[in-house]
N, C-alpha and C positions, 0 to 999 in steps of 0.2 A: 344562903338559901334556906328556908324553913325546912325541914324534913319531916313528912307525916309517915308515921311507922304502922305501915300497913303492908301486907305481902302483897296485896295487888297493887299496891302504888310504887312501892320500892323500884321495880325493877324498870318500870317505864320512867321513873325519875331520873336513874341512874342513865338511862341510855339517852336521855336528853339533856341532861349535865353533859355528857362526853360530846353530843353532836354541837354545844352551843360552846365548849372549851374548844374544838376544833374550827369553829366559825371565826372564833376570836384570835385564834392564833394565826389563820391562813394570811397569806399576803393578798393583798387587792385585787390581782388579777384571778387568784385561784377562789375567792369566795363565793362564788355562784356555784362552784361544784360541792360545797358545803352547805347552801340554804337548803337545797330539797330534802337533805338528810334530817337536818333542824325541822324543818315542817313536817315531815313524817312523823318524827319521833313526838313532838310538840300536839298533834292531833290526838295520836294515843294516848298523851297524859291528860289533855284536855277531857274527854271522854268520863275518866276515873275519878271518883269522887275525893275531892281534896287536890286533883288535879288542877283545876284552874287557880287555885291559891299559890300551889308551887309555882306555876309558870308565873304567875303575876310578881311574886319575888324576884325573878330574874328579868325583869322588864327593863332596866337600864343598862343590864348587861347585854341582850339579844338587840336592844336599839344601837348602842354604842358599836355592836361588832359588825353592823352594816347589813342587819336583816332586809334592811326596807330601801337599801339604795338601788338607783335603778329602775324602781318601780313608781307605780301611781301614790303608794303610800311613804315616800321618802321624805313630803313634806306635809307635817300636819295641817297645817295652817291651809292648806290648799284642799284639804277634804271636804267633802258636802253629806251630811247627815241622811240627804235625799236618797244618795245613791246608794246606800248599805243595804237597805232591805232586798233589792234587786239583786245584788251578790250574794248575799245569803241564800236566794233562793233560787237563782239559777247559774252561779259559777263552780267550776272543778272543785274538788275537797281542798287540795293544795291554795287554791285563791281564796276559800273561805276559812281556811288554819288561817292565811295570813291578815285577812280583813280581822277575824278575833283576835289575832296578837296584836294589832294596830289598837283596836280598842282598850286593851290592857294596856298598852304605851300609853295611851291618850289617860286612863284613870290615873295613870302613876305621873302623869304630867300635870292631871287636876289637884292631885294630892302633893306637889312639888317634890315628889322621888327622881323626877326626870326634869330636863329642862331644855327647852328649844327656842332658839330666838326666833322673834316673829310670831309665839304661841304661848301665850300666857296661862297662868293655872284658871284664870277665871274663863278664858276661852275655852278652852279644855272642857271644864265643868258646863258650859252652855252646850256644847256640842253633843255632851254625853244627854243631858237631860233633851234636847231637842232628838238625839238619836233613840232614845227610850220611848219618848211620844211614839214615834215611827214603827217600834218592835213590839208593842205591846203584847203580842200573840205570842212572842218568845218568853214575854218575862212572867207572862198570868197564864197562859193557857197549858192545858195537860193534853193536848192530842185531840182537842176538842173540833179543828177544821179537818175536812176531807184531806186538804194538802198534808197537812202535821201528822194526819194518821198513816197515809198511803207512803211517807217520807220520813220517818219516825227517825231514823239514824242522821238524815241531814239535818234534822232539826235539834237533833241532841247538842251538839257542838257549839251552835251560837245561841242556845237556850241556856246552856251552862255559863257560857261567858256572860251574858247579859242580865243573866240572875245576878250573876257576882257583882258586876258592874253596879247592879241597881241596890242591892245590899250596901256597899260601900257608901253609895251616895243618900239611899236612907228609903230604903224599900218601903217602909212602912207608910210614910209620906208622899210614896213617890206621885200618885197622882196629883195631889195638892200642889207637888212641886212642877210638875208638869202645866197644869194649867196657870199657874203663876208665873213661867215662863212663857206662856202663848202670849198673857196679857202684856206682859213686859216687852214682848216684841211688836205687839200690836199698837203701844201706844207712841210708837215710832214712826206709824204710819207707812211702812214699805208700800212702794208700787208693786215689786213682786209679793205676792201673799201667796203664791199656789204653796211654797213650803209649810207654811202657818196652816194653811185650809186642810194639808194631808196630816197632819198633826191632830187639827179638832176632827177629821174623819175616822181617825184610828181610835180616839179618845170615845168617841159615840159608838163605834162598834163597842167597844168594850165595856162602857156603863151602862149599856141598854141590852146587852148580851143577855137572855134569858138566864143563864148557867150562874149569872152576876148578880142574882136577885137581892143579895142582901149588902151589896158593895155601899158603902156612904160614897156618895157623888159629892166631888168636891165642890165648896162654893165658888160661883163663877163659870163653872163647867158648863151647865144647863144655857147661861145665857150665850156662851159662845156656840155650843151644839146649836141652839134654836136659831142663831143669826143666819146660820147656812142653809138648814133643814127645815125651819118654820118659823119664819119670822112674822108671821100674820095669821089672823083668825082661820082664812080658808086654805092654808098651807099648814095647817097642825097634820101631825101625822105623815108629814112628807109623801104626799100622795104622786108625787111626780108632777113635771111640768105639763104634762099634755092634760092631765085631769085638771089640773089648776087653771089651764086656759079655757077648759070647759067651763070650769066654776065662775070663773069672771064674768062669761057672757050671761050668767043667771042674776047676779045682784045688780040691786039698785044703786043710784048715786051716794046714798049715804053708807052702804056697805062697802062701795068702791073707795070712798074718801078714807074708812077705818083701814082698808087692806093698805091704803097709800101711806098712811099716818104713821102706822106699824113698822112697816117696811123702812120708811126714812130714821126712824128712833131708833131701829137695829142697827144700820149702817153708819148712824153717827155716835151710837153708843161704842161698837165695838170696831169701828174700821173696815167690816167684813160686810160685802154685798152676798145676797143669797141669789143663784139663779132665778128662783121665784120672783125676785124684785126684777128681774129684767123682762120675765114675761109679762109683769106687770104693767111695767114703763111701756113696752110695744103696743101693747092694749089700747092703754090710756092715749097714746097719740093719735091713733084712728078713733076712738069712741068717746073719748071723754077727755080732751086736751085740756082743760080748763085746770085739771087735777095732777097734772104734772108739777105744779108749783108744789102741790104737797109731797107727791113721790118723790122729788128730789130735795125735800128739806128747804125751801131758799127762803131768805130774806128778803127785803125791800130789794136790796141790790142784784140779788139774784133773778127776783121775779123782773127788773128792769132790763137785763139782758136778754132773759126768756122772751119777754113782749118783743123786744125790739129786734130781736133775731129770731123769730118763732119759726121759719121756712128753714133757715138753716140749723138750728137746734133739732127739728123734725128729721130734717136729712139726715143729719149726724146719726141720731138714735137708728133709723132706719137702717142704716149701714153698719153701724158700729158694735150697738146694744143688742146682745144675744146671751143665751143663758150660760154659753162660754166664754164670753167676756163680762160678765157681770159685774165684776170690779170695776169697769170703765163708767159706770154710773157715779161711783163717789168722785172719778174724775172730773164727769162733766158738771155735776153738783160745785165741785171746788173751782172749775173754769168760771160756770157763772157768778159765784160769790166773789170771786176776785176781779170780775169785771174784765176779763180777758180780753172777751169779744169788741170791746171798746177801742183797744189799742190798735192804732191805725197798721192796717195790712193783714190784720188776723182773719176776718172773717172773710175777705178774699182768699187768703192763703188757706182756710179750711173748705171752701168751696174747689178748689184745686184739688186738695190733699183726697177728698170724697171720690175724685175720679182718677186719681193721679195712676199712671201704668208703671209696674215694677218689673226692674230687671231680674233675670232669672236668679243671679247671684244673691239678688236681696230675698226675693221668694225662699231661695234655701236656707238661707240664714234664718228666716222666719218660721220655716217649718221645723227646723232644727230646735228651735229654743221653743215655740208654740203649739206645735201639732200641726194637725191639717183638719181638725173638725170643720173650722172655718177657712176661708180663704185669706191667704198671708194679707193682702191690703184690709182686711177686716180687722186683724190682729194689731195692726201696724196703727191705724186709726183710733182703736179702743187704747193702744198704749199711749199713742198721742194724747187723747183726753186724760188719762192719769196724769202723765206728765205736766200738762199744764194746769192742772187741779191740784196736782200734789208735788211741787219742784222740790218739797223738802226730802221726798221720796225717793228720790234717785240712789241706786247703788252701784256700786263697781262689781259685784260679785267676786268672784275668786280670781280677780284679773289686777295685773298692777298699773291700776288706770285711774287712779284717782284723778289725775288732772282733767282727764277727757269727762267724768262722771261728773267734776264739781263744774266743767261748763255748761254740762247740758241741763244741769239744775239751774246755776246763773241764769244762762237765756230765758229758761220756762219761768223764772222768779220775774226778770226784768226785761229782758228782749225778747218776748215771744215769737214776733216778727221774723228775726234773724233765725231763730231755732226753725221754723217753719220752713225757711229758705233751703238752710243746710239740709233738711230732711227731704224737701223735695228732689235737689239735686243729688242727695246720695242713694234715695230710692229710684229715681227714673234714670239717671245718667250713671250710678254708680262711682261717683267723685264729686268730693267737694272743693269749693274754691275759696282760697282765701289770700289775702293781700298781708305781705310783711314786706316792711321798708321798701315799699315801692314795687315789689316782686310779687306777680302772681303765682301761687303755689296751687297746684292742683295734685289731691289724694290718688287720683288715678293714676299719675306718673311715679308714685315712691313705692319704695319697698315696705314690708312691714315694719311698724314703729317697735320702739322698746318693748312692748306686750308679745309683740309677735302674734300668735292665735288667740283670739278672744273668744272664751268659751261661752257656751248657750245657757247659762245661768244669769242672763240679764232680763229686763224689761225690753218691749219690743224695739221702741224707739233707739235705748241705747245698743241691740242688736243690731240696726242699721247703720248707726252712725259712727259709735265707739271705734270702731277698725279705722275708719277714713280719721276721724281726729287724733287717733294715737299716731299715724303716719305723718299728719301734717306737723302736730306738737315736736314730735322726733326731727325733722326736718327744720324747723325753727331754731330749736337748739343746736342743730349741727350748723347752721348759718353763721350763728353768733358765737359760735362757742371759742373759747379764749383763755387760756389757761390762768387760772388766778382770779376769774371772774364767775360769777353766779349767772348763768344764763336768763334766770326767770326775770331780771331785771327789764331786759329787752322783750322776752317771750309774753311774759303775762298781759301787758297792755296789749298788745296786738293778736295775741288769741283769746283774750275775753271781751276786749271793749273797750271803750272810750272811758267807762266809768271808772277802771283803775286810775286809782291815786299815782301822781308822776313822781313822788317823794319813793325810796327803796332804801330799806335798811338789813342789814344781816349781822347776826352774832358771830358766826362763824368765819374763820379762816379760810377761804373755799380750798386752798390748795394743801392745806394741812388738817384741816380737820379740827381746830383748836379754836377754844374761844376768842375774840378779838373785840374789845371794847366795850365787855359785857354790860357795865352800868351805863354807859351812855346811851347802849341799846335799849335797855330798859326803860330810862329816863325819856326817852324820845317817844318809846310805845306808851307808857302814862302820858304824856304830854300830847299825844294826838289822840287818844281812844279814851281815855278817862274823864268822866264830865266835869270832874270837880277841878282838875288841872287843865282840860284844852277848853275852857271857857263855856261850858256846855254844849258843846256842838254835837248833835246825834250824828250815827253812822247815816250817810244821805244814800249811800249805793253801798253795796255789799263789796267787800275787798278780801282779796285774794291772800291768805298767810299762808306760812308752812309752819307743821309742828314736827318736833323731835318726838317721836313716838316713843313711849317705854314701858315696860311690862310692868306686870302689879310687884315686882322685886326693886322696880326703878331703874332697870337696867335698858339701854339703847337698843331700840329694834330698828327702828330707820326715819326716813322723813316722809311726809305726807302733807297733800294738799287739802285744806278747807277754805271755808269761807267766813268771814267773821260777817254776821249778819246786823247785830245792833250792842249795844252795852247800855244795861239799865239796871237798876236799883229792885231785886227782889222783894217777896211781900215781908223778908225778915230783916231788911236793911243793908243786905249785903250786895256791894257792886258785883254784877256779874258780865262776862261776856256770854253772848249767845253765838252759836255759831251751826253752821252746816258740814256735819261728816260725811263722806260717800260712801264710809265702809259700812256695811251692811249691819253691823250691830254698834250703835253709836254709844251705849253705856259701857266704859271700859275704865279698868282701874290701871291707872298709869304708876303706882307706885308713891312711896312715902305719903300717903295721904290724899293724893290726888287722885277723886275717883268723877268721872264724867256723869254729871244728872242728865237724865231725858224726859223727866215728869215731876211735877211737883215743888218745881222751884221757879216757877213763872214760864216755862218753856210752853211756846205751842208747838202742836203736832209737827215733830221732824227734826225740831231743834234738840242742839246739846248744848250744856251751860257747863262753866267753872267762874268760882270767884277770880276777881281778873287778876289776884297774884298767881293764883295757881294756873291758871293760864299762861300767864306771861311767862312761867317759869318751864314750858314747855313749846315757848316759842322760839323760832330762829330765823323768821325771815317775814317781812311784812310790808306794804305797801301804804303811803299816806299822801295827804295834799301838802304840800311844804309851804303852802301860803294859809296853814289852817294848823299851825304848831302852836300850841300854850307854852306857858314858862317852865324849863324843864328844870329850874333851880327851886321852883315849890312844892315839888315832890320830896316828900319826907324821908329821911337817909333810912329810919327803919324800915319802911315799905318795900326800899329798892333791895336792901339788904336780905329780908325775908324772900325776894324771889329770886335773889342771886345765889342763895343758901339750898334754895328747893330745886334750882337748874344746876347747881354743881355737885348736888349729892345725889343726881339722877344721870338724865343723859351726859353730861359735861363732865363725869365723875373721871374718866378716862378720855384716852384719844379715841377718838370718833372717825368711821371714813371720811375720807376728803371728798368733798362734793365732786371735786373733778374727777373722781374713780367713777362717779355716777353717771356723767355724760358720755353716752354711746360714741364709740370712734365713729367718722363718716364712713357709710357704706362702700364697698368696692367700685361701684359703678351707679352713678346719678345721671338723670338726664340736664344736659346744662343747660338747656331753656326749658319754659313752662310755655304753655299756651299764655296767651295775651287774651 
């Protein structure tokens, strides 16, 4: 530990060191008795000059000593930056201290001084950047706010810690880094955009505070801020939605067209939709519907859908588009551009969805996630527009439900009628029906799935459907569980749909977690998916595959479900696999030079990509059409060796968990039959 020789600091440092040593030496059953003493001494030390640095030097020790065990902070990968400001503002002093120690632990993770499985240095860095964007008042302000003045003592502790974090990340360029981080997230076009909007709001408050007149506003910040607060000429100055609505009544057709065009450009430029845009769209439906084409930014494809289903689109806008659900406009535009309304059954299903009664349980889940400013069915319909228009924007939140998130994206992408049917069942009946090997399975009669209680950090459609899908998926795995065999062989085709290829390949001995016929596995993948070796066949339907995810040091983290969307040659001549990743942030460093791209290599919004060799090096399971396999002997040995080396130097470097260990045992009690 670094000693700072000041008379004021030394006694507090000695008390903290003694408390930490006692926690380290305490047996597991007695640690709880020593944590409060450590938190008390840590709080006193963090308030003193140089105290944060002293505590930070012990981050590895207090993490390993079990300070966070049994608390919400035990698993860094599950923490949410958006919850931190409320904790700092409302929690008791020991909880605030624990939160501050967690931030120092995450800083140590970002600098690779501490390691945690499933939480890489890059993830820690992204977490801290987002956190700083949400807590600018602690980082920069000097008691300017009334709350800060009244609660100066309460502000001191988190301010000391967050400023230390900012200094280590790069204090001078903090705003530039925050703006860059926001743009990086927006390029992935996530459906759930609330955390990003909150970051931009904090950024706007700081940048345009009169006390910060001399600040240099970073490039790109004004575009982000204006996209939410002044996307068009008549919304300049952020006059408020009621004033803006009055202004619209005074505009002629040309001025309204300028408003519509400006809002659409802002929406497509940033992926953000302003509440003013929602006010405008609602106004145009009633007063000038011809300008909806401009306000939605539609091409000829979208215009065709709008004109063909004009009454339905107007009804959807009337029900779902409000300032509180403004982001749904991007989804509506995407839905029309994808010609989703022309899919059989979709238009009729949407009419049903507009008037669909929701169970009390469904309403409560939606209120927990979305709030109560609008009725739950409004949020659900708005979320449905986003999912149908942005199927690659689905995220699993902080829940181990990548299978369910992948399925929702899959159906929104290629089978929207089926998605709408499942949503109607779940919302109206609080249960979904699926058929597995000729047997009807109802989620209403099943216990919680492997994920347990699903958190509220999901989009509205996921909030309603994921708990049901998680139960059904777990039940399918249980029904086909057989030692030494991967259940995805049977589950994936029936859970996702007929488009899943009948062929199945796995690179792992399921029972022992060792590589199995790895070279054959790689050759088969190239023969099925590489356009040079599969006869030039494109990926016709998305296909489910499994990745062995690694951290930035190439250490095995866990198994993850994704979807191959296409394989193509990028602008530099590199053959890349483009895929959907339900992880909330798809730009990941997987170690030994394998870094996932989400922008700049030919990706459309929401896609991730890797060169095919790097992708194959993290692949452990895939489906394929056994009737469309190329000549495996044509694949050059050096390409196969490259993939094998990348794999063996990362996730397959040592024994990995057997897949059998990840399959939940049968629940104690299950219904013997299901409703037919």
